[in-house]
TORLUMZA-505742 format. One record per atom (N, C-alpha, C, CB): residue in three letters; x, y, z; residue number from 1. Coordinates in steps of 0.05 Angstrom, whole numbers, always signed. Glycine has a CB too. Example, Ala and Ser with C-alpha at 12.3 -4.5 7.8 and 13.67 -1.06 7.14 Angstrom:
+------+--------+--------+--------+-----+
| rest |      u |      v |      w |  nr |
+------+--------+--------+--------+-----+
|  ALA |   +264 |   -114 |   +156 |   1 |
|  ALA |   +246 |    -90 |   +156 |   1 |
|  ALA |   +264 |    -66 |   +156 |   1 |
|  ALA |   +226 |    -89 |   +181 |   1 |
|  SER |   +257 |    -45 |   +142 |   2 |
|  SER |   +273 |    -21 |   +143 |   2 |
|  SER |   +258 |     +1 |   +157 |   2 |
|  SER |   +282 |    -12 |   +114 |   2 |
+------+--------+--------+--------+-----+
% end
This chain:
+------+--------+--------+--------+-----+
| rest |      u |      v |      w |  nr |
+------+--------+--------+--------+-----+
|  UNK |  +1448 |  +1915 |  +2597 |   1 |
|  UNK |  +1430 |  +1936 |  +2606 |   1 |
|  UNK |  +1440 |  +1963 |  +2595 |   1 |
|  UNK |  +1429 |  +1936 |  +2636 |   1 |
|  UNK |  +1465 |  +1965 |  +2591 |   2 |
|  UNK |  +1476 |  +1991 |  +2581 |   2 |
|  UNK |  +1463 |  +1997 |  +2553 |   2 |
|  UNK |  +1506 |  +1990 |  +2579 |   2 |
|  UNK |  +1462 |  +1977 |  +2536 |   3 |
|  UNK |  +1450 |  +1981 |  +2509 |   3 |
|  UNK |  +1420 |  +1987 |  +2511 |   3 |
|  UNK |  +1456 |  +1957 |  +2491 |   3 |
|  UNK |  +1407 |  +1972 |  +2529 |   4 |
|  UNK |  +1378 |  +1976 |  +2532 |   4 |
|  UNK |  +1372 |  +2004 |  +2541 |   4 |
|  UNK |  +1367 |  +1956 |  +2553 |   4 |
|  UNK |  +1387 |  +2014 |  +2561 |   5 |
|  UNK |  +1382 |  +2041 |  +2571 |   5 |
|  UNK |  +1388 |  +2062 |  +2549 |   5 |
|  UNK |  +1400 |  +2047 |  +2596 |   5 |
|  UNK |  +1409 |  +2057 |  +2533 |   6 |
|  UNK |  +1416 |  +2076 |  +2511 |   6 |
|  UNK |  +1393 |  +2077 |  +2491 |   6 |
|  UNK |  +1442 |  +2067 |  +2498 |   6 |
|  UNK |  +1382 |  +2055 |  +2483 |   7 |
|  UNK |  +1360 |  +2054 |  +2464 |   7 |
|  UNK |  +1335 |  +2067 |  +2476 |   7 |
|  UNK |  +1354 |  +2025 |  +2455 |   7 |
|  UNK |  +1330 |  +2061 |  +2501 |   8 |
|  UNK |  +1307 |  +2072 |  +2515 |   8 |
|  UNK |  +1309 |  +2103 |  +2515 |   8 |
|  UNK |  +1305 |  +2062 |  +2544 |   8 |
|  UNK |  +1331 |  +2113 |  +2522 |   9 |
|  UNK |  +1335 |  +2142 |  +2523 |   9 |
|  UNK |  +1333 |  +2155 |  +2496 |   9 |
|  UNK |  +1362 |  +2149 |  +2536 |   9 |
|  UNK |  +1344 |  +2142 |  +2476 |  10 |
|  UNK |  +1342 |  +2152 |  +2449 |  10 |
|  UNK |  +1313 |  +2154 |  +2439 |  10 |
|  UNK |  +1359 |  +2135 |  +2430 |  10 |
|  UNK |  +1298 |  +2132 |  +2444 |  11 |
|  UNK |  +1270 |  +2132 |  +2436 |  11 |
|  UNK |  +1254 |  +2153 |  +2451 |  11 |
|  UNK |  +1258 |  +2104 |  +2441 |  11 |
|  UNK |  +1258 |  +2156 |  +2476 |  12 |
|  UNK |  +1244 |  +2177 |  +2492 |  12 |
|  UNK |  +1252 |  +2205 |  +2482 |  12 |
|  UNK |  +1251 |  +2174 |  +2522 |  12 |
|  UNK |  +1277 |  +2209 |  +2476 |  13 |
|  UNK |  +1286 |  +2235 |  +2466 |  13 |
|  UNK |  +1273 |  +2242 |  +2439 |  13 |
|  UNK |  +1317 |  +2235 |  +2463 |  13 |
|  UNK |  +1267 |  +2221 |  +2424 |  14 |
|  UNK |  +1254 |  +2225 |  +2397 |  14 |
|  UNK |  +1224 |  +2227 |  +2400 |  14 |
|  UNK |  +1261 |  +2203 |  +2378 |  14 |
|  UNK |  +1213 |  +2227 |  +2424 |  15 |
|  UNK |  +1185 |  +2232 |  +2428 |  15 |
|  UNK |  +1168 |  +2207 |  +2434 |  15 |
|  UNK |  +1175 |  +2245 |  +2405 |  15 |
|  UNK |  +1180 |  +2184 |  +2438 |  16 |
|  UNK |  +1163 |  +2160 |  +2444 |  16 |
|  UNK |  +1149 |  +2163 |  +2470 |  16 |
|  UNK |  +1181 |  +2135 |  +2443 |  16 |
|  UNK |  +1123 |  +2159 |  +2470 |  17 |
|  UNK |  +1107 |  +2159 |  +2495 |  17 |
|  UNK |  +1109 |  +2132 |  +2509 |  17 |
|  UNK |  +1078 |  +2166 |  +2489 |  17 |
|  UNK |  +1112 |  +2111 |  +2493 |  18 |
|  UNK |  +1113 |  +2084 |  +2503 |  18 |
|  UNK |  +1131 |  +2067 |  +2485 |  18 |
|  UNK |  +1085 |  +2071 |  +2506 |  18 |
|  UNK |  +1143 |  +2047 |  +2496 |  19 |
|  UNK |  +1161 |  +2029 |  +2481 |  19 |
|  UNK |  +1149 |  +2001 |  +2483 |  19 |
|  UNK |  +1190 |  +2031 |  +2492 |  19 |
|  UNK |  +1146 |  +1988 |  +2461 |  20 |
|  UNK |  +1136 |  +1961 |  +2460 |  20 |
|  UNK |  +1159 |  +1941 |  +2464 |  20 |
|  UNK |  +1120 |  +1955 |  +2434 |  20 |
|  UNK |  +1156 |  +1924 |  +2484 |  21 |
|  UNK |  +1175 |  +1903 |  +2488 |  21 |
|  UNK |  +1165 |  +1879 |  +2473 |  21 |
|  UNK |  +1179 |  +1896 |  +2519 |  21 |
|  UNK |  +1176 |  +1874 |  +2450 |  22 |
|  UNK |  +1165 |  +1854 |  +2432 |  22 |
|  UNK |  +1180 |  +1828 |  +2430 |  22 |
|  UNK |  +1164 |  +1865 |  +2405 |  22 |
|  UNK |  +1199 |  +1823 |  +2448 |  23 |
|  UNK |  +1215 |  +1798 |  +2449 |  23 |
|  UNK |  +1214 |  +1786 |  +2476 |  23 |
|  UNK |  +1244 |  +1803 |  +2440 |  23 |
|  UNK |  +1215 |  +1760 |  +2478 |  24 |
|  UNK |  +1215 |  +1747 |  +2504 |  24 |
|  UNK |  +1238 |  +1756 |  +2522 |  24 |
|  UNK |  +1215 |  +1717 |  +2501 |  24 |
|  UNK |  +1261 |  +1762 |  +2509 |  25 |
|  UNK |  +1284 |  +1771 |  +2525 |  25 |
|  UNK |  +1278 |  +1798 |  +2539 |  25 |
|  UNK |  +1308 |  +1774 |  +2507 |  25 |
|  UNK |  +1263 |  +1815 |  +2525 |  26 |
|  UNK |  +1256 |  +1841 |  +2537 |  26 |
|  UNK |  +1236 |  +1838 |  +2559 |  26 |
|  UNK |  +1245 |  +1860 |  +2515 |  26 |
|  UNK |  +1218 |  +1819 |  +2557 |  27 |
|  UNK |  +1200 |  +1813 |  +2579 |  27 |
|  UNK |  +1215 |  +1804 |  +2604 |  27 |
|  UNK |  +1179 |  +1791 |  +2571 |  27 |
|  UNK |  +1236 |  +1789 |  +2600 |  28 |
|  UNK |  +1252 |  +1780 |  +2623 |  28 |
|  UNK |  +1267 |  +1804 |  +2635 |  28 |
|  UNK |  +1273 |  +1759 |  +2613 |  28 |
|  UNK |  +1277 |  +1821 |  +2619 |  29 |
|  UNK |  +1291 |  +1845 |  +2629 |  29 |
|  UNK |  +1271 |  +1862 |  +2646 |  29 |
|  UNK |  +1302 |  +1862 |  +2607 |  29 |
|  UNK |  +1247 |  +1865 |  +2636 |  30 |
|  UNK |  +1227 |  +1881 |  +2650 |  30 |
|  UNK |  +1221 |  +1869 |  +2678 |  30 |
|  UNK |  +1201 |  +1882 |  +2634 |  30 |
|  UNK |  +1221 |  +1842 |  +2680 |  31 |
|  UNK |  +1215 |  +1830 |  +2705 |  31 |
|  UNK |  +1239 |  +1830 |  +2724 |  31 |
|  UNK |  +1207 |  +1801 |  +2701 |  31 |
|  UNK |  +1263 |  +1831 |  +2714 |  32 |
|  UNK |  +1287 |  +1828 |  +2731 |  32 |
|  UNK |  +1301 |  +1855 |  +2736 |  32 |
|  UNK |  +1306 |  +1810 |  +2719 |  32 |
|  UNK |  +1295 |  +1875 |  +2721 |  33 |
|  UNK |  +1308 |  +1901 |  +2724 |  33 |
|  UNK |  +1287 |  +1923 |  +2728 |  33 |
|  UNK |  +1326 |  +1908 |  +2699 |  33 |
|  UNK |  +1295 |  +1944 |  +2741 |  34 |
|  UNK |  +1277 |  +1967 |  +2745 |  34 |
|  UNK |  +1280 |  +1986 |  +2721 |  34 |
|  UNK |  +1283 |  +1982 |  +2772 |  34 |
|  UNK |  +1264 |  +1981 |  +2700 |  35 |
|  UNK |  +1267 |  +1996 |  +2675 |  35 |
|  UNK |  +1249 |  +2021 |  +2675 |  35 |
|  UNK |  +1261 |  +1979 |  +2651 |  35 |
|  UNK |  +1232 |  +2023 |  +2695 |  36 |
|  UNK |  +1214 |  +2046 |  +2697 |  36 |
|  UNK |  +1189 |  +2043 |  +2680 |  36 |
|  UNK |  +1229 |  +2071 |  +2687 |  36 |
|  UNK |  +1172 |  +2064 |  +2681 |  37 |
|  UNK |  +1146 |  +2063 |  +2667 |  37 |
|  UNK |  +1149 |  +2068 |  +2637 |  37 |
|  UNK |  +1127 |  +2083 |  +2679 |  37 |
|  UNK |  +1127 |  +2064 |  +2623 |  38 |
|  UNK |  +1127 |  +2071 |  +2595 |  38 |
|  UNK |  +1132 |  +2049 |  +2576 |  38 |
|  UNK |  +1146 |  +2093 |  +2590 |  38 |
|  UNK |  +1129 |  +2024 |  +2585 |  39 |
|  UNK |  +1134 |  +2001 |  +2569 |  39 |
|  UNK |  +1109 |  +1984 |  +2566 |  39 |
|  UNK |  +1157 |  +1984 |  +2581 |  39 |
|  UNK |  +1104 |  +1973 |  +2542 |  40 |
|  UNK |  +1082 |  +1955 |  +2537 |  40 |
|  UNK |  +1095 |  +1928 |  +2531 |  40 |
|  UNK |  +1064 |  +1966 |  +2513 |  40 |
|  UNK |  +1089 |  +1909 |  +2548 |  41 |
|  UNK |  +1100 |  +1882 |  +2544 |  41 |
|  UNK |  +1081 |  +1866 |  +2526 |  41 |
|  UNK |  +1104 |  +1868 |  +2572 |  41 |
|  UNK |  +1090 |  +1860 |  +2502 |  42 |
|  UNK |  +1074 |  +1846 |  +2482 |  42 |
|  UNK |  +1064 |  +1819 |  +2492 |  42 |
|  UNK |  +1089 |  +1843 |  +2456 |  42 |
|  UNK |  +1081 |  +1805 |  +2507 |  43 |
|  UNK |  +1072 |  +1779 |  +2517 |  43 |
|  UNK |  +1050 |  +1781 |  +2538 |  43 |
|  UNK |  +1096 |  +1764 |  +2530 |  43 |
|  UNK |  +1051 |  +1802 |  +2554 |  44 |
|  UNK |  +1029 |  +1807 |  +2574 |  44 |
|  UNK |  +1003 |  +1813 |  +2559 |  44 |
|  UNK |  +1037 |  +1829 |  +2593 |  44 |
|  UNK |  +1005 |  +1830 |  +2539 |  45 |
|  UNK |   +981 |  +1838 |  +2523 |  45 |
|  UNK |   +970 |  +1813 |  +2510 |  45 |
|  UNK |   +988 |  +1859 |  +2503 |  45 |
|  UNK |   +987 |  +1797 |  +2498 |  46 |
|  UNK |   +978 |  +1772 |  +2485 |  46 |
|  UNK |   +964 |  +1754 |  +2504 |  46 |
|  UNK |  +1001 |  +1758 |  +2471 |  46 |
|  UNK |   +975 |  +1750 |  +2527 |  47 |
|  UNK |   +963 |  +1732 |  +2547 |  47 |
|  UNK |   +936 |  +1743 |  +2557 |  47 |
|  UNK |   +982 |  +1729 |  +2571 |  47 |
|  UNK |   +935 |  +1769 |  +2563 |  48 |
|  UNK |   +909 |  +1780 |  +2571 |  48 |
|  UNK |   +888 |  +1778 |  +2550 |  48 |
|  UNK |   +913 |  +1810 |  +2579 |  48 |
|  UNK |   +895 |  +1784 |  +2525 |  49 |
|  UNK |   +876 |  +1783 |  +2503 |  49 |
|  UNK |   +867 |  +1754 |  +2498 |  49 |
|  UNK |   +888 |  +1794 |  +2477 |  49 |
|  UNK |   +885 |  +1735 |  +2501 |  50 |
|  UNK |   +878 |  +1707 |  +2497 |  50 |
|  UNK |   +857 |  +1698 |  +2517 |  50 |
|  UNK |   +903 |  +1689 |  +2499 |  50 |
|  UNK |   +861 |  +1707 |  +2542 |  51 |
|  UNK |   +842 |  +1700 |  +2563 |  51 |
|  UNK |   +816 |  +1713 |  +2559 |  51 |
|  UNK |   +854 |  +1707 |  +2591 |  51 |
|  UNK |   +816 |  +1740 |  +2554 |  52 |
|  UNK |   +791 |  +1754 |  +2552 |  52 |
|  UNK |   +776 |  +1747 |  +2526 |  52 |
|  UNK |   +796 |  +1784 |  +2553 |  52 |
|  UNK |   +790 |  +1740 |  +2505 |  53 |
|  UNK |   +776 |  +1732 |  +2480 |  53 |
|  UNK |   +763 |  +1705 |  +2482 |  53 |
|  UNK |   +796 |  +1732 |  +2458 |  53 |
|  UNK |   +769 |  +1690 |  +2503 |  54 |
|  UNK |   +755 |  +1665 |  +2509 |  54 |
|  UNK |   +733 |  +1670 |  +2528 |  54 |
|  UNK |   +775 |  +1644 |  +2520 |  54 |
|  UNK |   +725 |  +1695 |  +2531 |  55 |
|  UNK |   +704 |  +1703 |  +2550 |  55 |
|  UNK |   +709 |  +1695 |  +2579 |  55 |
|  UNK |   +677 |  +1691 |  +2541 |  55 |
|  UNK |   +734 |  +1696 |  +2586 |  56 |
|  UNK |   +742 |  +1690 |  +2613 |  56 |
|  UNK |   +754 |  +1715 |  +2626 |  56 |
|  UNK |   +763 |  +1667 |  +2614 |  56 |
|  UNK |   +756 |  +1715 |  +2652 |  57 |
|  UNK |   +768 |  +1737 |  +2667 |  57 |
|  UNK |   +795 |  +1728 |  +2678 |  57 |
|  UNK |   +749 |  +1747 |  +2690 |  57 |
|  UNK |   +812 |  +1747 |  +2680 |  58 |
|  UNK |   +839 |  +1741 |  +2692 |  58 |
|  UNK |   +835 |  +1739 |  +2722 |  58 |
|  UNK |   +860 |  +1763 |  +2684 |  58 |
|  UNK |   +843 |  +1717 |  +2733 |  59 |
|  UNK |   +840 |  +1713 |  +2762 |  59 |
|  UNK |   +857 |  +1734 |  +2777 |  59 |
|  UNK |   +848 |  +1685 |  +2770 |  59 |
|  UNK |   +846 |  +1742 |  +2800 |  60 |
|  UNK |   +860 |  +1762 |  +2817 |  60 |
|  UNK |   +888 |  +1753 |  +2824 |  60 |
|  UNK |   +844 |  +1767 |  +2842 |  60 |
|  UNK |   +891 |  +1727 |  +2830 |  61 |
|  UNK |   +917 |  +1717 |  +2839 |  61 |
|  UNK |   +939 |  +1719 |  +2817 |  61 |
|  UNK |   +915 |  +1689 |  +2849 |  61 |
|  UNK |   +930 |  +1723 |  +2792 |  62 |
|  UNK |   +949 |  +1725 |  +2770 |  62 |
|  UNK |   +955 |  +1754 |  +2762 |  62 |
|  UNK |   +939 |  +1710 |  +2746 |  62 |
|  UNK |   +941 |  +1773 |  +2773 |  63 |
|  UNK |   +946 |  +1801 |  +2766 |  63 |
|  UNK |   +974 |  +1810 |  +2773 |  63 |
|  UNK |   +926 |  +1819 |  +2779 |  63 |
|  UNK |   +986 |  +1798 |  +2794 |  64 |
|  UNK |  +1013 |  +1805 |  +2802 |  64 |
|  UNK |  +1034 |  +1797 |  +2780 |  64 |
|  UNK |  +1021 |  +1792 |  +2828 |  64 |
|  UNK |  +1026 |  +1780 |  +2762 |  65 |
|  UNK |  +1044 |  +1772 |  +2740 |  65 |
|  UNK |  +1043 |  +1792 |  +2718 |  65 |
|  UNK |  +1036 |  +1744 |  +2730 |  65 |
|  UNK |  +1023 |  +1809 |  +2718 |  66 |
|  UNK |  +1020 |  +1830 |  +2697 |  66 |
|  UNK |  +1030 |  +1856 |  +2709 |  66 |
|  UNK |   +990 |  +1833 |  +2687 |  66 |
|  UNK |  +1051 |  +1867 |  +2698 |  67 |
|  UNK |  +1064 |  +1891 |  +2709 |  67 |
|  UNK |  +1054 |  +1916 |  +2695 |  67 |
|  UNK |  +1094 |  +1889 |  +2707 |  67 |
|  UNK |  +1057 |  +1938 |  +2708 |  68 |
|  UNK |  +1049 |  +1964 |  +2697 |  68 |
|  UNK |  +1073 |  +1977 |  +2683 |  68 |
|  UNK |  +1038 |  +1982 |  +2718 |  68 |
+------+--------+--------+--------+-----+
% end
């Protein structure tokens, strides 16, 4: 987590409005640690797009799996 926080702070200091979590390991960190706002989880986006592109809606009971 020490390295994650260091990279996060460096990116924010350089002006990043959001940080893309593009690896499964980073999705796990987001779920298990309080990393704060400003992250886009690529796996969540992929899952939501896969569902909506099949003309389906995400069920309410699954929204808790999608974090902000």
